[in-house]
C-alpha positions as CSV (number, residue, x, y, z in Angstrom):
1,M,0.0,0.0,0.0
2,W,1.0,3.6,-0.5
3,Y,1.7,5.8,2.5
4,A,2.0,9.6,2.7
5,I,4.7,10.8,5.0
6,I,4.1,14.4,5.9
7,A,6.9,16.1,7.8
8,E,6.9,19.5,9.6
9,E,10.2,21.3,9.9
10,N,11.7,23.1,12.9
11,P,12.3,26.8,12.4
12,D,15.8,27.8,11.4
13,S,16.7,24.2,10.4
14,L,18.1,25.0,6.9
15,E,21.8,24.4,7.9
16,K,20.8,21.0,9.5
17,R,18.8,20.1,6.4
18,L,21.7,20.8,4.1
19,A,24.1,18.7,6.2
20,A,21.7,15.7,6.4
21,R,20.4,16.0,2.8
22,P,22.9,13.5,1.1
23,A,21.9,10.7,3.5
24,H,18.2,11.6,3.2
25,L,18.4,11.5,-0.6
26,E,20.3,8.2,-0.5
27,R,17.4,6.5,1.3
28,L,14.9,8.0,-1.2
29,Q,17.0,6.8,-4.1
30,A,17.0,3.3,-2.7
31,L,13.2,3.3,-2.6
32,Q,13.1,4.7,-6.2
33,N,15.4,2.0,-7.4
34,E,13.1,-0.6,-5.8
35,G,10.1,1.0,-7.6
36,R,8.5,2.0,-4.3
37,L,8.7,5.8,-4.5
38,L,5.8,7.7,-6.0
39,L,7.0,11.2,-5.3
40,A,9.1,13.2,-2.8
41,G,9.9,16.8,-2.2
42,P,10.1,19.7,0.2
43,F,7.6,22.5,0.9
44,P,9.4,25.8,0.2
45,A,8.9,28.4,2.9
46,I,8.1,31.0,0.2
47,D,6.5,30.9,-3.2
48,S,9.7,29.8,-5.1
49,N,11.3,26.6,-6.3
50,D,14.5,27.9,-4.7
51,P,13.6,29.6,-1.5
52,G,17.3,30.4,-0.6
53,A,17.7,31.4,3.0
54,A,14.0,31.2,3.7
55,G,14.4,27.4,3.6
56,F,11.6,24.9,3.9
57,T,8.6,24.1,6.1
58,G,8.7,20.4,5.7
59,S,8.4,17.6,3.2
60,L,6.0,15.1,1.5
61,I,7.0,11.6,0.5
62,I,4.6,9.1,-1.0
63,V,6.0,5.6,-0.8
64,E,5.0,2.0,-0.8
65,F,5.4,-0.3,2.2
66,D,3.8,-3.5,3.3
67,S,2.3,-2.0,6.4
68,L,1.6,1.3,8.2
69,E,4.0,0.2,11.0
70,N,6.9,-0.4,8.6
71,A,6.2,3.0,6.9
72,R,6.3,4.7,10.4
73,I,9.5,2.9,11.3
74,W,11.2,4.0,8.0
75,A,9.9,7.6,8.4
76,N,11.1,7.9,12.0
77,D,14.6,6.8,11.1
78,D,15.1,9.4,8.4
79,P,18.3,11.4,8.6
80,F,16.2,14.6,8.8
81,V,14.5,13.3,11.9
82,N,17.8,12.2,13.5
83,A,19.4,15.6,12.7
84,G,16.6,17.6,14.3
85,V,15.3,19.0,11.0
86,Y,11.8,17.7,11.4
87,S,9.7,18.6,14.4
88,A,6.9,16.2,13.6
89,V,6.3,13.3,11.1
90,T,2.8,12.0,10.3
91,V,2.3,8.8,8.3
92,K,-1.1,8.1,6.7
93,P,-2.3,5.4,4.3
94,F,-2.7,6.9,0.8
95,R,-4.9,5.6,-2.1
96,K,-3.6,6.7,-5.4
97,S,-6.5,7.4,-7.8
98,L,-5.1,9.5,-10.6
99,P,-3.3,9.3,-12.8
100,A,-4.3,5.7,-13.3
């Protein structure tokens, strides 16, 4: 099943985000290589693809796991969680409807 991982970011965490980003992307790339990643990306803090020093307010990842518990375990072990970038992470079942 698909799961939406919605993360909220701590204020002023851009430096921590940049430091942990390579490890974060490595985990996402592994999921993509397995065909389990639908999409992933950050929420810019301002209306811009490159928010610069304004940074980000969190992230959205939609990924396939065999259970909600496994999705939660994976999400809570993210390098951004471990580095203190994220203040909260919510994992919800997601049903993809479109595109078919």
